[in-house]
Backbone as CSV, one residue per row, in Angstrom:
resi,resn,N_x,N_y,N_z,CA_x,CA_y,CA_z,C_x,C_y,C_z
1,MET,3.457,8.858,5.867,3.657,9.592,4.884,5.126,9.644,4.220
2,THR,5.211,8.600,3.163,6.508,8.443,2.567,7.416,9.450,2.155
3,HIS,6.488,10.325,1.512,7.096,11.801,0.755,5.994,12.975,1.531
4,PRO,7.040,13.760,1.765,6.299,15.118,2.650,5.048,15.438,1.871
5,ILE,4.137,15.827,2.724,3.138,16.361,1.633,3.298,18.045,1.899
6,ARG,3.038,18.645,1.039,3.110,19.864,0.652,1.674,20.629,1.244
7,VAL,1.973,21.434,2.593,0.484,22.046,3.194,0.548,23.642,3.319
8,GLY,-0.387,24.394,2.544,-0.458,25.696,2.809,-0.807,25.789,4.199
9,ARG,0.003,26.676,4.786,-0.095,27.622,5.804,-0.578,28.405,6.371
10,ILE,-1.913,29.089,6.765,-2.432,30.409,6.673,-2.169,31.125,8.163
11,PRO,-1.046,32.003,8.172,-0.447,32.468,9.347,-1.590,33.008,10.505
12,TYR,-2.584,33.421,10.043,-3.301,33.915,11.275,-3.748,33.328,12.417
13,LEU,-4.276,33.886,13.344,-4.511,33.331,14.641,-5.690,32.515,14.467
14,ASN,-6.813,32.855,13.825,-7.551,31.785,13.789,-7.377,30.089,13.392
15,CYS,-6.130,30.060,12.639,-5.776,28.541,11.994,-4.672,28.233,13.004
16,ALA,-4.586,28.814,14.378,-3.137,28.558,15.245,-3.735,26.763,15.711
17,LEU,-4.980,26.258,16.002,-5.201,25.167,16.514,-4.677,23.885,15.531
18,PHE,-4.765,24.218,14.067,-4.465,23.149,13.333,-2.469,23.202,12.872
19,PHE,-1.978,24.353,13.306,-0.757,24.436,12.728,-0.124,24.557,14.298
20,HIS,-0.314,24.502,15.450,0.822,25.031,16.792,1.839,24.222,16.558
21,GLU,1.728,23.008,16.232,2.875,21.703,16.412,3.175,21.347,15.087
22,MET,2.792,21.799,13.550,3.130,20.817,12.419,4.380,20.928,11.842
23,GLU,5.085,22.402,12.442,6.013,22.314,11.488,7.190,21.121,12.470
24,ALA,6.921,20.657,13.422,7.839,19.363,13.731,7.356,18.100,13.357
25,HIS,6.464,18.241,12.643,6.221,16.896,11.967,7.198,16.115,10.314
26,PRO,7.518,15.529,10.466,8.585,15.018,9.487,8.101,15.012,8.196
27,GLY,6.651,14.373,7.892,6.014,14.050,6.885,5.351,15.398,6.271
28,ILE,5.431,16.572,7.032,4.926,17.474,6.203,5.684,18.744,6.101
29,ARG,5.576,19.356,4.835,6.305,20.532,4.599,5.071,21.823,4.291
30,LEU,5.382,22.592,5.195,4.761,23.680,5.386,5.044,24.798,4.152
31,ALA,4.187,25.859,3.632,4.433,26.605,2.906,3.193,28.031,3.615
32,PRO,4.231,28.964,4.250,3.216,29.990,4.894,2.507,30.695,3.904
33,LEU,1.495,30.925,3.652,0.844,31.732,2.994,-0.367,32.101,3.039
34,VAL,-1.070,33.784,2.625,-2.272,33.942,3.019,-3.293,33.695,2.447
35,PRO,-4.563,33.690,2.675,-5.625,33.132,1.951,-5.513,32.886,0.610
36,SER,-5.298,34.416,-0.290,-5.300,34.279,-1.891,-4.173,33.782,-2.356
37,ALA,-3.111,33.727,-1.590,-1.498,33.038,-1.945,-1.822,31.674,-2.272
38,LEU,-2.462,31.136,-0.791,-3.106,29.714,-0.892,-3.769,29.284,-2.039
39,SER,-4.630,30.136,-2.569,-5.728,29.943,-3.511,-4.741,29.868,-4.729
40,ALA,-4.060,30.656,-4.793,-3.215,30.452,-6.190,-1.960,29.411,-6.384
41,ALA,-1.849,28.949,-5.090,-0.858,27.667,-5.068,-1.568,26.741,-5.436
42,ALA,-2.719,26.502,-4.840,-3.665,25.267,-5.254,-4.013,25.249,-6.564
43,THR,-4.511,26.166,-7.507,-4.528,26.751,-8.881,-3.550,26.304,-9.512
44,GLU,-2.265,26.312,-9.019,-0.973,25.764,-9.915,-0.510,24.567,-9.340
45,GLY,-1.494,23.875,-8.026,-0.565,22.274,-7.866,0.726,22.556,-7.206
46,ARG,0.909,23.686,-6.635,2.158,23.808,-5.787,1.764,23.399,-4.354
47,VAL,0.735,22.934,-3.782,0.391,22.321,-2.507,-0.663,21.127,-2.519
48,ASP,-0.569,20.307,-1.763,-1.334,19.002,-2.058,-2.416,19.098,-1.047
49,ALA,-2.228,20.165,0.031,-3.534,20.064,1.175,-3.270,21.804,1.671
50,GLY,-4.322,22.075,2.362,-4.131,23.548,3.001,-6.006,23.690,3.270
51,PRO,-6.290,24.841,4.353,-7.501,25.316,4.254,-7.789,26.477,3.539
52,VAL,-8.434,26.297,2.052,-8.679,26.737,1.378,-9.868,27.869,1.282
53,PRO,-9.610,29.121,1.034,-10.900,29.884,1.067,-12.001,29.483,0.198
54,LEU,-13.098,29.394,1.160,-14.448,28.561,0.468,-14.476,28.788,-0.784
55,VAL,-14.350,30.233,-1.376,-14.866,30.591,-2.698,-14.021,29.959,-3.512
56,ASP,-12.884,29.744,-3.513,-11.758,29.398,-4.137,-11.908,27.319,-4.401
57,THR,-12.540,26.887,-3.579,-12.560,25.071,-3.620,-13.697,25.201,-4.365
58,TRP,-14.783,26.161,-4.669,-15.736,25.807,-5.945,-14.946,25.932,-7.060
59,GLU,-14.043,26.775,-7.117,-12.980,26.861,-8.841,-12.442,25.513,-8.691
60,LEU,-11.702,25.020,-7.463,-10.821,23.885,-7.554,-11.506,22.410,-7.609
61,GLU,-13.012,22.472,-7.702,-13.359,21.300,-7.341,-13.088,20.011,-7.994
62,SER,-12.598,20.413,-9.450,-12.215,19.159,-10.371,-10.872,18.737,-10.082
63,SER,-10.056,19.402,-8.945,-8.499,18.892,-8.866,-8.502,18.769,-7.302
64,TYR,-9.189,19.154,-6.380,-9.001,19.089,-5.096,-10.616,18.584,-4.528
65,ALA,-10.487,18.128,-3.481,-11.504,17.248,-2.635,-11.630,17.537,-1.552
66,PRO,-12.608,18.114,-0.861,-12.526,18.066,0.921,-12.097,17.189,1.534
67,LEU,-11.179,17.547,2.605,-10.416,16.906,3.167,-10.858,16.247,4.684
68,GLY,-11.910,15.338,4.616,-13.066,15.388,5.975,-13.904,16.453,5.900
69,ASP,-14.087,16.859,6.683,-15.184,17.776,7.244,-14.332,19.223,8.018
70,PHE,-12.728,19.197,7.599,-12.323,20.189,8.159,-12.389,21.788,7.639
71,CYS,-12.457,22.455,8.665,-13.114,23.925,7.730,-12.912,25.098,9.223
72,ILE,-13.048,26.135,8.795,-12.739,27.127,9.593,-14.145,28.085,9.754
73,SER,-15.004,27.825,10.910,-16.341,28.526,10.648,-16.539,29.407,11.910
74,THR,-16.982,30.458,11.899,-17.771,31.084,12.918,-18.979,30.773,12.905
75,THR,-19.479,30.578,14.417,-20.798,30.212,14.545,-21.593,31.614,15.275
76,ALA,-20.952,32.874,15.270,-21.595,33.844,15.675,-20.903,35.599,15.123
77,LYS,-19.895,35.519,15.690,-19.174,36.815,15.435,-17.698,36.108,14.687
78,ALA,-16.970,36.963,13.787,-15.941,36.558,13.184,-14.677,36.955,13.883
79,ARG,-14.910,38.350,14.688,-13.962,39.287,14.777,-12.813,39.589,14.026
80,SER,-12.627,38.881,13.087,-11.496,39.513,12.601,-11.695,39.344,11.079
81,VAL,-12.995,39.638,10.721,-13.660,39.747,9.482,-14.197,41.032,9.510
82,LEU,-13.756,42.212,9.227,-14.408,43.665,9.648,-14.174,44.751,8.804
83,LEU,-15.458,45.022,8.177,-15.531,46.792,7.534,-15.842,47.876,8.532
84,PHE,-14.446,48.624,8.209,-14.592,49.976,8.781,-15.119,50.963,7.841
85,SER,-16.364,51.531,8.601,-16.639,52.783,7.477,-16.623,54.354,8.166
86,LYS,-16.446,55.134,7.231,-16.800,56.612,7.665,-18.364,56.963,8.102
87,ARG,-19.025,56.019,7.692,-20.541,56.407,8.210,-21.382,55.044,8.063
88,PRO,-22.449,55.143,8.394,-23.437,54.005,8.581,-23.484,53.101,7.440
89,PHE,-23.376,51.902,7.515,-23.423,50.772,6.451,-24.516,51.393,5.150
90,GLU,-25.447,51.235,5.541,-26.764,51.752,4.757,-26.636,53.064,3.884
91,GLU,-25.535,53.599,4.622,-25.251,54.990,3.580,-23.744,55.075,2.745
92,LEU,-23.498,53.568,2.491,-22.602,53.622,1.560,-22.705,53.629,0.065
93,HIS,-23.858,53.739,-0.144,-24.116,53.905,-1.870,-23.249,54.549,-2.431
94,GLY,-22.658,54.484,-3.419,-22.107,55.225,-4.613,-20.812,55.662,-3.554
95,GLY,-20.583,55.162,-2.484,-18.989,55.029,-1.945,-17.848,54.237,-2.652
96,GLU,-16.473,54.484,-2.122,-15.444,53.741,-2.645,-14.825,52.872,-1.203
97,ILE,-15.182,51.895,-1.827,-14.616,50.661,-0.649,-13.552,50.072,-0.682
98,GLY,-12.277,49.906,-0.084,-11.157,49.363,0.043,-11.337,47.679,0.367
99,ILE,-10.791,47.142,-0.610,-10.786,45.571,-0.032,-9.191,44.885,0.225
100,THR,-9.054,44.210,0.836,-8.156,43.235,1.069,-7.655,42.448,0.003
101,GLY,-6.388,42.418,-0.471,-6.253,41.507,-1.321,-5.765,40.174,-1.240
102,GLN,-5.712,40.082,0.071,-5.515,38.582,1.185,-6.458,37.657,0.963
103,SER,-7.597,38.396,0.715,-8.968,37.070,0.906,-9.811,37.308,-0.239
104,SER,-10.474,36.298,-0.853,-11.714,36.116,-1.912,-12.796,35.666,-1.182
105,THR,-12.947,35.017,0.072,-14.508,34.777,0.530,-14.803,35.498,1.171
106,SER,-14.103,36.186,1.804,-14.525,37.811,2.757,-14.923,38.728,1.842
107,VAL,-14.020,39.008,0.614,-14.829,39.971,-0.534,-15.835,39.579,-0.906
108,ARG,-16.290,38.381,-1.175,-17.485,37.971,-1.673,-18.481,38.367,-0.614
109,LEU,-17.895,37.584,0.486,-19.393,37.771,1.670,-19.918,39.344,1.224
110,LEU,-18.540,40.608,1.596,-18.817,41.563,1.808,-19.999,42.371,0.561
111,LYS,-19.549,41.588,-0.688,-20.388,42.059,-1.799,-21.937,41.362,-1.572
112,VAL,-22.139,40.701,-0.960,-23.420,39.698,-0.603,-24.249,40.889,0.377
113,MET,-23.626,41.311,1.644,-24.157,42.021,2.418,-24.235,43.253,2.214
114,LEU,-23.226,44.231,1.130,-24.031,45.197,0.447,-24.868,45.269,-0.324
115,ALA,-25.170,44.340,-1.013,-26.405,44.091,-1.980,-27.600,43.568,-1.093
116,ARG,-27.482,42.425,-0.770,-28.472,42.129,0.050,-29.044,42.515,1.641
117,VAL,-27.763,42.907,1.925,-28.506,43.483,3.826,-28.634,44.902,3.757
118,TRP,-27.508,45.401,3.107,-27.350,47.045,3.466,-28.206,47.941,2.221
119,ARG,-28.100,46.934,1.156,-28.729,47.527,-0.006,-28.502,48.754,-0.725
120,VAL,-27.043,48.535,-0.744,-26.303,49.811,-1.269,-25.466,49.260,-2.402
121,ARG,-25.109,50.096,-3.352,-24.025,49.676,-4.664,-23.247,50.917,-4.404
122,PRO,-21.683,50.511,-4.093,-20.514,51.179,-4.101,-20.345,51.673,-5.507
123,GLU,-19.537,52.738,-6.020,-19.024,53.427,-7.029,-18.274,52.660,-7.673
124,ARG,-17.037,52.358,-6.670,-15.976,51.352,-6.877,-15.482,50.653,-6.100
125,PHE,-14.561,49.743,-5.961,-13.682,48.974,-5.376,-12.184,49.176,-5.317
126,THR,-11.554,49.532,-4.240,-10.155,49.950,-4.547,-9.409,48.786,-3.489
127,GLY,-7.850,49.280,-3.582,-7.257,48.592,-2.694,-7.292,49.368,-1.267
128,VAL,-6.942,48.628,-0.251,-7.214,49.453,1.344,-6.180,50.584,1.202
129,ASP,-7.178,51.800,1.701,-6.197,53.320,1.420,-7.290,53.863,2.585
130,PRO,-6.930,54.124,3.859,-8.089,54.414,4.820,-7.947,55.793,4.539
131,ARG,-6.826,56.580,4.185,-7.041,57.926,3.706,-8.488,58.758,2.572
132,GLY,-8.596,57.405,2.003,-9.417,57.744,0.894,-10.616,56.986,0.967
133,ASN,-10.831,55.701,1.406,-11.958,55.333,1.158,-12.806,55.163,2.319
134,ASP,-14.166,55.433,1.873,-15.342,55.493,2.457,-15.194,54.494,3.410
135,ALA,-15.050,53.030,3.060,-14.952,52.241,3.737,-13.996,50.864,3.612
136,TYR,-13.473,50.129,4.309,-12.320,49.616,3.957,-12.635,48.068,4.891
137,LEU,-12.166,46.782,4.130,-12.284,45.420,4.491,-10.913,45.161,5.191
138,LEU,-10.749,44.632,6.172,-9.683,43.856,6.926,-9.848,42.280,7.177
139,ILE,-8.794,41.427,7.399,-9.384,40.308,7.889,-8.253,39.926,8.587
140,GLY,-8.107,38.545,9.194,-7.248,38.181,9.802,-6.637,39.017,11.107
141,ASP,-4.984,38.794,11.254,-4.503,39.492,12.275,-4.655,41.042,12.343
142,GLN,-4.238,41.606,10.896,-4.204,43.100,10.805,-6.098,43.604,11.184
143,ALA,-7.144,42.722,10.906,-8.143,43.081,11.378,-8.215,43.207,12.798
144,LEU,-7.882,41.957,13.539,-7.722,42.071,14.969,-7.124,43.212,15.890
145,LEU,-5.895,43.609,15.165,-4.971,44.654,15.500,-6.142,45.965,15.543
146,GLU,-6.891,46.093,14.522,-7.550,47.495,14.358,-9.120,47.269,14.652
147,ARG,-9.240,46.333,15.659,-10.881,45.618,15.568,-11.793,46.950,16.590
148,ARG,-11.110,47.598,17.084,-11.603,49.037,17.691,-12.245,50.141,17.088
149,GLY,-11.864,50.203,15.811,-12.051,51.008,14.838,-10.804,52.270,14.887
150,THR,-11.417,53.189,14.045,-10.289,54.488,13.870,-11.085,55.651,14.182
151,GLN,-10.297,56.553,14.365,-11.459,57.964,14.268,-12.126,58.138,13.141
152,ASP,-11.420,58.225,12.188,-11.814,58.448,10.653,-13.100,57.405,10.412
153,HIS,-12.958,55.923,10.902,-13.503,55.057,10.453,-14.307,54.425,11.728
154,PRO,-15.343,54.926,12.300,-15.486,54.606,13.582,-16.768,53.064,13.779
155,HIS,-17.220,53.025,12.378,-18.395,52.633,12.208,-17.693,50.933,11.914
156,VAL,-17.779,49.830,12.574,-17.324,48.614,12.242,-18.399,47.453,12.206
157,ALA,-18.352,46.868,11.459,-19.221,45.896,11.197,-18.171,44.409,11.197
158,ASP,-18.658,43.648,11.870,-18.036,41.909,11.958,-18.950,41.008,11.124
159,LEU,-18.487,41.092,9.857,-19.341,40.167,8.973,-19.628,38.673,8.969
160,GLY,-19.176,38.408,9.873,-19.599,37.237,10.382,-20.690,37.313,10.872
161,GLU,-20.814,38.379,12.368,-22.201,38.495,13.018,-22.989,39.270,12.127
162,VAL,-23.000,39.685,10.959,-23.946,40.488,10.245,-24.428,39.080,9.482
163,TRP,-23.638,38.169,9.076,-24.300,36.939,8.164,-25.217,36.212,9.342
164,SER,-24.655,35.883,10.341,-25.373,35.059,11.375,-26.800,35.631,11.820
165,GLN,-26.434,36.814,11.640,-27.793,37.627,12.409,-28.745,37.256,11.287
166,TRP,-28.400,37.512,10.116,-29.400,37.651,8.963,-30.014,36.226,8.472
167,THR,-29.225,35.501,8.590,-29.727,34.267,7.837,-29.790,32.891,9.099
168,GLY,-29.329,33.541,10.475,-29.375,32.085,11.682,-28.131,30.935,11.474
169,LEU,-27.241,31.363,10.409,-26.558,29.835,10.229,-24.854,30.530,10.397
170,PRO,-24.125,29.442,10.820,-22.509,29.898,10.792,-22.168,30.246,9.715
171,PHE,-21.005,30.615,9.280,-20.584,31.321,8.290,-18.824,30.431,7.927
172,VAL,-18.829,29.747,6.948,-17.666,28.927,6.471,-16.575,29.704,5.685
173,PHE,-15.761,30.017,6.374,-14.416,31.074,5.671,-13.413,30.060,4.737
174,ALA,-13.302,29.124,5.272,-12.396,28.383,4.145,-12.519,26.915,5.007
175,ARG,-12.371,25.819,4.110,-12.327,24.616,4.006,-11.176,23.968,3.414
176,TRP,-10.629,22.536,4.363,-9.521,21.732,4.089,-9.840,21.144,3.185
177,VAL,-9.103,21.124,2.021,-8.929,20.646,1.011,-7.722,19.662,0.513
178,ALA,-7.729,18.611,-0.463,-6.712,17.889,-0.872,-6.808,17.752,-2.054
179,HIS,-5.419,17.524,-2.869,-5.431,17.269,-3.947,-5.870,15.815,-4.425
180,ARG,-6.924,15.879,-5.438,-7.446,14.254,-5.695,-6.381,13.328,-6.084
181,ASN,-5.104,13.874,-6.419,-3.715,12.926,-6.641,-3.362,12.426,-5.442
182,LEU,-3.725,13.043,-4.189,-2.730,12.560,-2.962,-3.255,11.100,-2.479
183,ALA,-2.553,10.335,-2.354,-2.611,8.967,-2.287,-3.740,8.667,-1.260
184,ALA,-4.564,7.862,-1.298,-5.456,7.562,-0.122,-4.734,7.424,1.378
185,PRO,-3.879,6.415,1.558,-3.292,6.408,2.817,-2.652,7.799,3.237
186,ALA,-2.182,8.905,2.587,-1.626,9.845,3.072,-2.804,10.473,3.163
187,ARG,-3.921,10.836,2.589,-4.883,11.685,2.850,-5.634,10.995,4.110
188,GLU,-5.789,10.065,4.572,-6.285,9.345,5.655,-5.160,9.809,6.827
189,GLU,-4.267,9.488,6.729,-3.124,9.886,7.751,-3.128,11.292,8.154
190,LEU,-3.267,12.351,7.166,-3.269,13.760,7.256,-4.672,13.882,7.708
191,CYS,-5.771,13.183,7.636,-6.824,13.548,8.676,-6.732,13.211,9.966
192,ALA,-6.342,12.020,10.252,-5.622,11.860,11.592,-5.038,12.545,12.235
193,TYR,-4.030,13.276,11.299,-3.089,14.061,12.320,-3.722,15.516,12.543
194,LEU,-4.512,15.752,11.250,-5.345,16.969,11.851,-6.468,17.186,13.182
195,GLU,-7.454,15.830,13.229,-7.907,15.593,13.987,-7.229,15.304,15.563
196,GLY,-5.758,15.047,15.584,-5.046,14.611,16.700,-4.902,16.285,17.113
197,THR,-3.905,16.907,16.316,-3.537,18.353,16.539,-4.688,19.483,16.944
198,LEU,-5.932,18.981,16.271,-6.982,19.911,17.104,-7.479,19.674,18.519
199,GLU,-7.291,18.069,18.990,-7.784,17.860,19.893,-6.564,18.676,21.087
200,ARG,-5.339,18.322,20.622,-3.934,18.729,21.452,-4.104,20.059,21.259
201,GLY,-4.506,20.740,20.514,-4.694,22.450,20.696,-5.580,22.993,21.451
202,TRP,-6.527,22.321,21.689,-7.938,22.405,22.866,-7.279,22.430,23.911
203,ALA,-6.580,21.475,24.644,-5.735,21.182,25.721,-4.857,21.965,25.799
204,GLN,-4.023,22.893,25.098,-3.100,23.781,25.372,-3.479,24.997,25.103
205,LEU,-4.784,25.205,24.929,-5.528,26.453,24.629,-4.474,27.753,25.167
206,ASP,-4.535,27.558,26.510,-3.985,28.597,27.392,-2.745,29.030,27.056
207,GLN,-1.956,28.035,26.895,-0.203,28.093,26.312,-0.510,28.904,25.126
208,ILE,-1.216,28.584,23.919,-1.224,29.184,22.873,-1.656,30.673,22.689
209,ALA,-2.657,30.436,23.605,-3.206,32.285,23.926,-1.933,32.900,24.457
210,GLU,-1.591,32.521,25.517,-0.201,33.372,26.113,0.638,33.702,25.082
211,ALA,0.874,32.689,24.163,1.955,32.969,23.063,1.727,34.308,22.190
212,ARG,0.504,34.278,21.670,0.079,34.805,20.525,-0.392,36.618,21.127
213,ALA,-0.640,36.318,22.228,-1.340,37.532,23.051,-0.833,38.928,22.378
214,ALA,0.367,39.096,22.930,0.863,40.263,23.007,1.078,40.831,21.837
215,ASP,1.357,39.763,20.204,1.634,40.066,19.274,0.399,40.863,18.351
216,LEU,-0.833,40.704,19.373,-2.068,41.248,18.673,-2.434,42.400,19.600
217,HIS,-1.746,42.410,20.594,-2.186,43.793,21.690,-3.515,43.039,21.860
218,MET,-3.658,41.760,22.495,-4.817,41.264,23.345,-4.514,40.254,24.310
219,THR,-5.294,39.983,25.258,-5.237,39.711,26.548,-5.051,38.133,26.072
220,PRO,-4.448,37.226,27.148,-4.566,35.577,26.669,-6.434,35.376,26.471
221,GLY,-6.626,36.193,27.907,-8.288,35.824,27.958,-9.185,36.222,26.238
222,GLU,-8.793,37.163,25.772,-9.324,37.543,24.513,-8.903,36.643,23.610
223,VAL,-7.785,35.964,23.449,-7.527,35.335,22.351,-8.417,33.669,22.841
224,ARG,-8.232,33.304,23.879,-9.260,32.073,23.912,-10.240,32.336,23.540
225,GLU,-10.964,33.428,24.036,-12.497,33.698,23.523,-12.548,33.541,22.005
226,TYR,-11.605,34.462,21.551,-11.521,34.342,19.800,-11.455,33.071,19.411
227,LEU,-10.512,32.302,20.099,-10.669,30.840,19.281,-12.005,30.040,19.621
228,GLU,-12.235,30.131,20.508,-13.517,29.060,21.119,-15.061,29.814,20.161
229,GLY,-14.763,30.876,19.233,-15.807,31.487,18.729,-15.737,30.761,17.082
230,PHE,-14.766,29.590,17.082,-14.677,29.159,15.961,-14.919,27.533,15.950
231,ARG,-15.729,27.004,14.852,-15.859,25.755,14.957,-14.907,25.054,13.761
232,PHE,-14.092,24.026,14.131,-13.062,23.463,13.027,-13.704,22.238,12.368
233,ARG,-14.853,21.613,12.848,-15.287,20.591,11.969,-16.771,21.194,11.522
234,ALA,-17.089,20.884,10.390,-18.126,20.935,9.728,-19.284,20.473,10.506
235,THR,-20.600,20.830,10.912,-21.735,20.163,11.270,-22.653,20.253,10.168
236,ALA,-23.784,19.824,10.380,-25.293,20.069,9.159,-25.498,21.200,8.840
237,ALA,-25.267,22.118,10.102,-25.353,24.009,9.767,-24.230,24.600,8.901
238,GLU,-23.348,24.079,8.893,-21.894,24.477,7.926,-22.357,24.119,6.391
239,HIS,-22.997,23.024,6.165,-23.368,22.443,5.082,-24.429,22.941,4.530
240,GLU,-25.158,23.707,5.370,-26.439,24.364,4.467,-25.786,25.997,4.692
241,ALA,-25.215,26.332,5.245,-24.557,27.601,4.894,-23.807,27.952,4.008
242,MET,-22.973,26.701,3.333,-21.650,26.886,2.515,-22.753,26.802,1.239
243,ALA,-24.113,25.804,1.159,-24.873,25.898,0.017,-25.305,27.197,-0.032
244,ARG,-26.087,27.782,1.113,-26.932,29.034,1.296,-25.487,30.165,0.497
245,PHE,-24.886,30.312,0.939,-23.501,31.338,0.637,-23.267,31.249,-1.112
246,ARG,-23.506,29.791,-1.325,-23.139,29.910,-2.933,-24.205,30.188,-3.573
247,GLU,-25.450,29.815,-3.542,-26.700,30.710,-4.483,-26.611,31.873,-4.322
248,LEU,-26.546,32.860,-3.114,-26.449,34.046,-2.419,-25.376,34.759,-3.593
249,ASP,-23.794,34.076,-3.278,-22.446,34.658,-4.337,-22.971,34.575,-5.663
250,THR,-23.630,33.451,-6.589,-24.211,33.615,-7.964,-25.152,34.624,-8.087
251,SER,-25.908,34.863,-6.964,-26.800,35.940,-7.154,-26.359,37.271,-7.361
252,VAL,-25.804,37.861,-6.813,-25.258,39.237,-6.616,-24.040,39.285,-7.612
253,ARG,-23.532,38.246,-8.522,-22.204,38.760,-9.494,-22.964,39.632,-10.358
254,GLY,-23.499,39.711,-10.863,-24.353,40.840,-11.913,-24.535,42.061,-11.313
255,VAL,-24.963,42.069,-10.200,-25.112,43.393,-9.309,-23.858,43.954,-9.423
256,HIS,-22.685,43.461,-9.055,-21.446,44.354,-8.806,-20.151,44.122,-9.933
257,ALA,-20.758,43.539,-11.070,-20.173,43.108,-12.591,-19.474,44.478,-13.235
258,ALA,-20.600,45.444,-12.884,-20.125,46.583,-13.809,-19.550,48.160,-12.754
259,ILE,-19.318,47.456,-11.474,-18.492,48.165,-10.703,-17.079,48.078,-10.651
260,ALA,-16.377,49.599,-10.983,-15.011,49.152,-11.171,-14.126,49.265,-9.928
261,GLU,-13.099,48.376,-10.225,-12.203,47.879,-9.030,-10.927,48.378,-9.694
262,ASP,-10.617,49.478,-9.189,-9.209,50.138,-9.160,-8.061,49.888,-8.249
263,GLY,-6.996,49.389,-8.625,-6.015,49.197,-7.959,-5.933,48.023,-6.771
264,VAL,-7.178,47.079,-6.997,-7.671,45.891,-6.227,-6.350,44.828,-6.738
265,LYS,-5.456,44.398,-5.864,-4.811,43.177,-5.930,-5.225,41.983,-5.680
266,ARG,-5.184,40.875,-6.333,-5.958,39.675,-6.262,-4.824,38.899,-6.130
């Protein structure tokens, strides 16, 4: 890599195997960004590559192409994409739902679940405010910290699990993409590096788990189980899941178009 490749780094635990050693790579310049900020950086051409939220890769197809089959996919439970609710999810019709500003794919998945699985139509979407929300969506490490629910919001839905039970498919939350202007040799070298860092990450899983567990109020065993629930290379099942979700996402756009979004930060 003759010039440093600008790579967007999502700081969540579910990306740890990709990034556990990348800071030391002299040919890569990392930019720590939550998923929604990474999408914005890609839209503005400020990153060359990264694990961009799936729904945003659709909007970026003219300028970014998939980087191999690297992705962030859950095969059953997501464990860190959680909806916390005051009441059963089928009773959220007319409610106020807080949505995180850190994610686009998880929010769109939630809207599919509301319309197609639970068959409810909220009155409004707002920013996350547990004091006022009937339900609220959290992702990433913040969701892990609150994974057991709260006294006021005891009902917890794992959106990856709901999707898997409903469709029988994995769910792809993000896909690695690279700018189409990135030279072929650099793209190939980055692909080879990601392959190697994943392999080394699995081999060092116990050390990674030990380093991350305390900050997330998890045991090393829980961290290991969490990471083992992900697939980081897309199989035929992931490709089927991406196509299915894209169809469903399009189908519910009109359902939610008229619902107010108050104080939602994108």
